[in-house]
C-alpha positions as CSV (number, residue, x, y, z in Angstrom):
1,M,36.6,-5.0,100.6
2,L,39.8,-3.0,101.1
3,K,40.5,-3.2,97.3
4,W,36.9,-2.0,96.6
5,Y,37.4,0.9,99.1
6,D,40.7,1.9,97.4
7,E,39.1,1.8,94.0
8,K,36.2,4.0,95.2
9,Q,38.6,6.5,96.8
10,T,40.5,6.7,93.5
11,F,37.3,7.3,91.6
12,L,36.3,10.1,93.9
13,K,39.7,11.8,93.6
14,G,39.5,11.7,89.8
15,D,41.9,10.1,87.4
16,K,45.2,9.9,89.3
17,M,47.0,9.0,86.1
18,T,46.8,12.7,85.1
19,Q,48.0,13.9,88.5
20,Q,51.5,13.9,90.1
21,K,51.7,11.3,92.8
22,T,52.2,12.5,96.4
23,C,54.9,11.5,98.9
24,Y,54.8,12.2,102.6
25,I,57.7,11.9,105.1
26,I,57.3,10.7,108.7
27,G,60.4,10.8,110.9
28,P,62.1,12.6,113.8
29,I,61.8,16.4,113.1
30,G,62.8,18.1,116.3
31,D,62.8,21.8,117.1
32,A,64.3,24.5,115.0
33,D,68.1,24.8,115.2
34,T,68.6,21.3,116.7
35,L,70.7,18.4,115.4
36,E,67.5,16.4,115.0
37,R,66.0,19.1,112.6
38,E,69.3,19.4,110.8
39,W,69.3,15.6,110.1
40,A,65.6,15.7,109.0
41,N,66.3,18.5,106.6
42,F,69.4,16.7,105.2
43,V,67.5,13.4,104.6
44,R,64.6,15.2,103.0
45,E,66.6,17.5,100.6
46,H,69.5,15.2,99.7
47,I,68.0,11.7,99.7
48,I,64.2,11.5,99.6
49,E,63.4,14.5,97.4
50,P,65.9,13.6,94.6
51,A,64.7,10.0,94.5
52,V,60.9,10.5,94.5
53,T,60.9,13.5,92.1
54,A,63.0,11.4,89.7
55,C,60.1,8.8,89.8
56,G,57.4,11.4,89.0
57,Y,56.2,12.3,92.5
58,Q,55.6,15.8,93.8
59,K,58.2,17.2,96.2
60,P,57.7,15.3,99.5
61,A,55.7,17.0,102.2
62,R,56.3,16.9,105.9
63,A,54.1,17.7,109.0
64,D,56.0,20.9,109.8
65,D,55.5,22.5,106.4
66,P,53.8,25.9,106.9
67,D,50.8,24.9,104.7
68,R,50.0,21.6,106.4
69,G,47.6,22.7,109.2
70,L,47.3,20.8,112.4
71,I,50.2,18.4,112.7
72,T,48.5,15.3,114.1
73,Q,45.4,15.6,111.9
74,D,47.6,16.1,108.8
75,I,49.8,13.1,109.6
76,I,46.8,10.7,110.1
77,Q,45.2,12.0,106.9
78,Q,48.3,11.5,104.9
79,M,48.7,7.9,106.2
80,F,45.4,7.2,104.5
81,E,45.8,9.4,101.4
82,A,49.5,9.8,100.3
83,D,50.5,7.6,97.4
84,L,53.8,6.9,99.1
85,V,55.1,7.3,102.6
86,V,58.8,7.4,103.5
87,A,59.4,6.6,107.2
88,D,62.7,7.6,108.8
89,L,63.1,5.2,111.7
90,T,66.4,6.8,112.9
91,D,66.6,6.9,116.7
92,H,63.4,4.8,117.0
93,N,61.0,7.7,117.6
94,G,57.8,6.4,119.2
95,N,55.5,8.8,117.2
96,V,57.0,7.5,113.9
97,Y,56.4,3.9,114.7
98,Y,52.8,4.8,115.7
99,E,52.3,6.5,112.4
100,L,53.9,3.7,110.5
101,G,51.5,1.2,112.2
102,I,48.6,3.2,110.8
103,R,50.1,3.1,107.3
104,H,50.4,-0.6,107.6
105,C,46.8,-1.0,108.5
106,V,45.8,1.1,105.4
107,Q,48.0,-1.3,103.3
108,K,49.5,1.4,101.2
109,P,53.2,1.6,100.1
110,V,55.8,2.8,102.6
111,I,59.6,2.8,102.3
112,P,61.4,2.6,105.7
113,I,64.8,4.2,106.0
114,I,67.3,4.4,108.9
115,R,70.7,5.7,109.7
116,E,73.5,3.3,108.7
117,D,74.6,2.6,112.2
118,Q,71.2,1.5,113.4
119,L,68.7,-1.3,112.8
120,P,64.8,-1.2,112.7
121,L,63.0,-2.8,115.6
122,F,62.2,-6.5,115.4
123,D,58.6,-6.3,114.3
124,L,59.7,-4.6,111.1
125,G,62.1,-7.2,110.1
126,T,60.1,-8.3,107.0
127,N,60.1,-4.7,105.7
128,K,63.7,-4.1,104.7
129,A,64.9,-0.6,105.4
130,I,67.2,1.4,103.2
131,F,70.3,2.6,105.1
132,I,71.1,6.3,104.9
133,G,74.0,8.6,106.0
134,E,75.8,11.8,105.1
135,G,78.7,10.4,103.1
136,H,78.6,10.8,99.3
137,L,78.7,7.1,98.5
138,I,75.9,6.1,100.9
139,V,73.7,9.1,99.8
140,T,74.1,8.0,96.2
141,K,73.3,4.4,97.0
142,A,70.3,5.3,99.1
143,I,68.9,7.4,96.2
144,E,69.3,4.5,93.8
145,D,67.9,2.0,96.3
146,M,64.8,4.2,96.9
147,K,64.2,4.6,93.1
148,S,64.4,0.9,92.7
149,R,62.0,0.3,95.5
150,I,59.5,2.8,94.1
151,K,59.7,1.1,90.7
152,A,59.1,-2.3,92.3
153,I,56.1,-0.9,94.2
154,E,54.6,0.5,91.0
155,Q,54.9,-2.8,89.2
156,T,52.3,-4.2,91.7
157,P,50.0,-1.3,92.5
158,G,47.6,-1.7,95.3
159,E,49.7,-4.4,97.0
160,F,51.7,-3.9,100.1
161,Y,52.8,-6.6,102.5
162,S,53.5,-6.4,106.2
163,H,52.6,-8.4,109.3
164,V,49.4,-6.4,109.6
165,H,48.5,-7.0,105.9
166,M,48.8,-10.8,106.3
167,H,46.6,-10.6,109.5
168,I,43.9,-8.7,107.7
169,K,43.9,-11.2,104.8
170,L,43.5,-14.1,107.3
171,K,40.6,-12.2,109.0
172,Q,39.0,-11.9,105.6
173,L,39.1,-15.6,105.1
174,K,37.4,-16.0,108.5
175,I,34.5,-14.0,107.1
176,F,33.8,-16.8,104.6
177,E,33.7,-19.3,107.5
178,K,31.1,-17.3,109.4
179,S,29.0,-16.5,106.4
180,D,26.2,-18.5,104.8
181,V,28.5,-19.6,102.1
182,N,29.8,-23.1,102.7
183,I,33.5,-22.8,101.8
184,K,33.9,-26.6,101.3
185,E,30.9,-26.8,98.9
186,F,31.5,-23.6,97.0
187,I,35.0,-22.2,97.0
188,I,37.1,-25.3,97.1
189,P,35.4,-26.9,94.0
190,I,36.2,-23.7,92.1
191,F,39.9,-24.0,92.9
192,E,39.8,-27.7,92.1
193,G,38.3,-26.9,88.7
194,M,41.0,-24.3,88.0
195,L,43.7,-26.9,88.8
196,I,42.1,-29.5,86.5
197,L,41.8,-26.9,83.7
198,Q,45.5,-25.9,84.2
199,S,46.5,-29.6,84.0
200,T,44.4,-30.1,80.8
201,I,46.0,-27.1,79.1
202,T,49.5,-28.4,80.1
203,D,48.8,-31.8,78.7
204,N,47.6,-30.3,75.4
205,V,50.7,-28.1,75.1
206,K,52.9,-31.2,75.6
207,M,51.0,-33.0,72.8
208,L,51.4,-30.0,70.5
209,V,55.2,-29.9,71.2
210,D,55.3,-33.6,70.4
211,E,53.5,-33.1,67.1
212,L,55.2,-30.0,66.0
213,V,58.7,-30.4,67.3
214,I,59.7,-33.8,68.5
215,K,58.2,-36.0,65.8
216,P,59.2,-33.9,62.8
217,K,62.8,-33.8,64.0
218,A,62.9,-37.5,64.7
219,L,61.2,-38.8,61.5
220,K,62.1,-35.9,59.2
221,T,58.4,-35.1,58.7
222,H,57.8,-31.5,57.5
223,Y,54.5,-30.0,58.5
224,P,53.3,-26.6,57.1
225,I,52.4,-23.8,59.5
226,P,48.6,-23.7,59.9
227,T,47.0,-20.5,58.8
228,L,45.0,-18.3,61.2
229,P,41.6,-19.5,60.1
230,V,42.8,-23.1,60.7
231,L,43.9,-22.2,64.2
232,E,40.6,-20.6,64.9
233,L,38.8,-23.6,63.7
234,M,41.0,-25.9,65.7
235,T,40.2,-23.9,68.9
236,R,36.5,-23.7,68.2
237,E,36.1,-27.5,67.4
238,W,38.3,-28.4,70.4
239,M,36.0,-26.5,72.7
240,K,33.0,-28.4,71.3
241,Q,34.5,-31.9,71.2
242,D,35.9,-34.2,73.8
243,S,39.2,-34.6,71.9
244,S,42.7,-33.3,72.3
245,L,44.0,-30.4,70.4
246,A,46.8,-32.5,69.0
247,E,44.2,-34.9,67.4
248,W,42.4,-32.0,65.7
249,Y,45.8,-30.8,64.4
250,R,46.4,-34.2,62.8
251,E,43.2,-34.0,60.9
252,L,43.5,-30.4,59.8
253,I,47.1,-30.5,58.9
254,K,46.4,-33.0,56.1
255,K,44.4,-30.3,54.3
256,E,47.3,-27.9,54.6
257,L,50.0,-30.2,53.1
258,E,51.4,-28.9,49.9
259,G,50.1,-30.4,46.6
260,D,47.1,-32.0,48.4
261,K,49.4,-34.9,49.2
262,E,47.8,-37.2,51.8
263,V,50.6,-37.7,54.3
264,S,49.5,-38.6,57.8
265,P,51.6,-37.7,60.9
266,P,53.5,-40.5,62.5
267,P,51.4,-43.0,64.4
268,E,51.6,-43.1,68.2
269,D,53.7,-46.3,68.3
270,K,56.5,-44.5,66.5
271,K,57.2,-41.9,69.2
């Protein structure tokens, strides 16, 4: 259901492939002219912005930007809508953890970061944070780490894992148990059928390897490479008959041998 919801939201917003992706920052901001604000501005300008813009995102937004409107409303909205959220967990600000919890429930990508002399709270142990600081080396490493994290996120779009995510998935399985669908009579046989099919395909691949690689090398038997029409015929006939793909190859390969020479592949007892 969540996947369906995300797909509908994407459709309503238009083709996001033609739009720059958005990034939103949550973290301790503090009042103007404070050390907290100075830190927030440094992290934004020297670490987050270079990393995300290099990956094709818009300049990252923050709740105190003049065009953002009501702070609380804007933050909640962006937890649902932003393509990427970067959460600065430095000093363990309660508001930041609250906002991060909302993002986890939405199951969209978030990258946690924290000052190098601190650690995230226990419940975020499975979401590895990127360590940041003001030194040149750690700034450079943080940028590269963030770019790598973004690339990894984009390789599996729509997937984000956290304790909350796993709980939601388990709840979705509970829905099956409470529905009219009998999970033992409907879902389990499907998975069993998939496993049987996978086993069958694996067995046929092994037989083909035996026919095309092992036997020719052992007995110096040279088989020609089957043409595309022959491969298509093999596949079509195999789907119709209760016979292995290797057996069909034996029959069809005879017709492909040079000079119409009738040479049969080695019998089974010569393996």
